[in-house]
N, C-alpha and C positions, 0 to 999 in steps of 0.2 A: 530575437523573438523572445518575448517571454513565453509561458506554461498557457497562460490563461488566453495571448493571443493566437495561438497556437489553436486551439480548441475553441476559438472561434473562428479562424479560417477553414477547421476540421469541419464543423458544422455548414459550413457556406457548402463545402466542397459537396458532404453529404446529403443538401438541397440539390443542387446541380446533377448531380448522377440520379437522382431519389431511389438513395436510399435509406429507407425506413426504419430499416432495423438499426441502424449507424445510430442515423439522424435523430432516432428518440432517446438512445444510451448517451450521445451527447448533449445533446438539451437536458436531462437527468443530473449528468456531470454540470453542466451550467448552469443548470436551478440550485444544487447542490453548494455551488464555491460563493454565487450570490445571495445563497441563502447567507452563510457563514459571514459574510459579508456586510450584510445588513444587521444581520444580530451581534456583531461585535463594532458595526458602526467601523470597519477598517477597511482599507484596500488591500487584498490578501498580494504576498509576493510568491516567488516559485516554491518555497518550501513552505507555504502554507496551504497553496495548491496540492503542491502534492502530498501533505498529511493527508487533505480533503480525498483524493483519487484512491489513499490508501485505504482509507475507511469506506468507498466507498466498494472496493476490491474486494472487501474482509468480508462486509457484508455479503457479499455476491458467495465467497464460499462457501459462510455459514449456511445461506439456504440453497447452497447445493447441497450441503450435507444433508439436510432437513429432507428436502424434495426426493432426494434418490433412500432415502428411510423410509416414505411414507409411497415409496412406488411411483411419483411421480413423475416420469422419465419426458413429459413434456414440457415441465416447469423445469429441470434439469436443464435440458437444450438451451431455452431461453434465458437460462441467466449462465449458462456457461459461454454463448454468444457474446454476452454483456459483458463477462469476467472480459475475452479475449479484447473487446475492443478496447477497455479499460487498462488494460495490461499496458497496451500502448503508449502509453502516457510516462509509463516509471519507466524510471532507469532501469540498465540494464543490470539483473540479481546477479551479489558474489556467491562463487560458489563454497561447495563446502571445506575446502582446503583455507580459498580466501579468509573463511568468517572466524576459522579455528587460528587462522594465524592473527588475524586481530585479536581476536578473543585473549591468547599468551600474551601478546603486548601490551592489551588493558591491563590482564591480573597482574603482570610485572609491573608497570606504573603503580598502580592502585596498591602494590602490596599486599591484594586479597588474597587470604588462606581457609576462608571458612565460608559455610552459606549467611553469617552474618554480613559476608560484605558483597552480599551479592547487589543490592541496592545499589552503590558505588559503581559497579561493573558494568550492570545495566544499563543509567544514565550514559556515563561514556559510550558501551555501547553500540546506544538510541543514537546518540549524537552524530559518533565519528560513521557511521554503517551509513544515513544519511538517503532511508529509506531502500537503501539497495539490498536488504535482507527479510526476513520473515521474522518479526522479534521471537513470536511463541517456538521457533525452530532454534531461536539463539539460548533464549531462557534454557530451553532443554541442555544446550550444551553447559551454556554457564554452569546448572545443576549439576552434572555431570564433571564436570573440571573442579567444582568447588566442595563435592562427596566426599 
């Protein structure tokens, strides 16, 4: 079952269970996927669908941070519950040790030795991590290794 089909099934399950919060979040996700398909006139595969989910997760994390700074705990709670629902569709995140090993391998492959090589390293890292790691954390790791 593809990721999109899984999301559609989850929407149906949420309707049957009358889980309004989950249903709203899943419909938002479905709408974002559909919007991307319409905008680009393509049918999204699992990798592209995953990118849409990651974008929504990133938006929720940024919103949570801003709402906390503003003291809006009610909105933080709402965003947090949406984030938890969206994260169920992401692959299991790699540990810091795994990320470090992958980074070491890529640095060795590319022969990267300075910050000028960061672009090459990040491109390969993004490709090989396949959505299993937060790119901002990986970016900090790369900077520390190449500095």
